[in-house]
N, C-alpha and C positions, 0 to 999 in steps of 0.2 A: 740256120744257126750261124752266128758270127763269133769268131774268136780272135784274140790278139796273139801274135806270134813274134818271137825274137829268133832270128835266123843267124846261125854261125856257119858261114860257108868255108869250104876247104878243109873240112874235118876228115879224120881217118875212116870213120864209120858213119852211116846214117842212123840217127837216134832221135827219139822224142822224149822230152822230160816234162811232166806236168808241174807247173808252178802254182803259185797261190791263185785261187779262183779258177777262171776258165782259160787263163793265159798258158801258152806252151812255149817251151824253149826247144828249138830244133837244130840239130847239127846235120849238115849235108856235105857229101863229098864234092858236089858241083862247085865250080868257081863262080864268082859274081860277074862273069863276063858273058855278054850276049844272051842273058836270061837263063843261063844254065842252072844256077842255084834255084831260081824260081820254079823251073820245071821239076827239079828234084823235090822241092817242098811240096808241090802239088801231088806228085806221085806218092810220096811218103804219107801225106795226110789222107789220100784216097785209100791207101792200103790200111792205115790205122783205123779209119772210121768205116771201112768196108763199103765204100761207095766207088763209083766210077770217077775217072779223072775229070770228066765233063761236069761233075757235080761239085767240084772244088774250084773256087775262083778267088784270085787276089783282088780285093776291091780297093785297097789303099796300101801304099808303100812299095810299089814295084821296084824302085831303086833304093830302098832303105832296108836296113836289117830288121826294123820294126814294121810289121805288116798286120793288116786286118784281113782275115780270110772268111769267106762265106761258104758254108757247106750246105748244100740242099739235100736233105734227107727225106 
């Protein structure tokens, strides 16, 4: 399954909000330095979809706030 994600790094709490369609808006505590925010996004999505972190992969947008995530269920 592939989903579009908009990430807001440096938030006070980790949170996922469903937007229109399959897109998600995600707030993470991690900063956008050295991949910290990306690791937080992967961890949060794995917990949300009840899969392992290895099943969640960022396939586009590693250095962007807009990402495409692939989740292997």
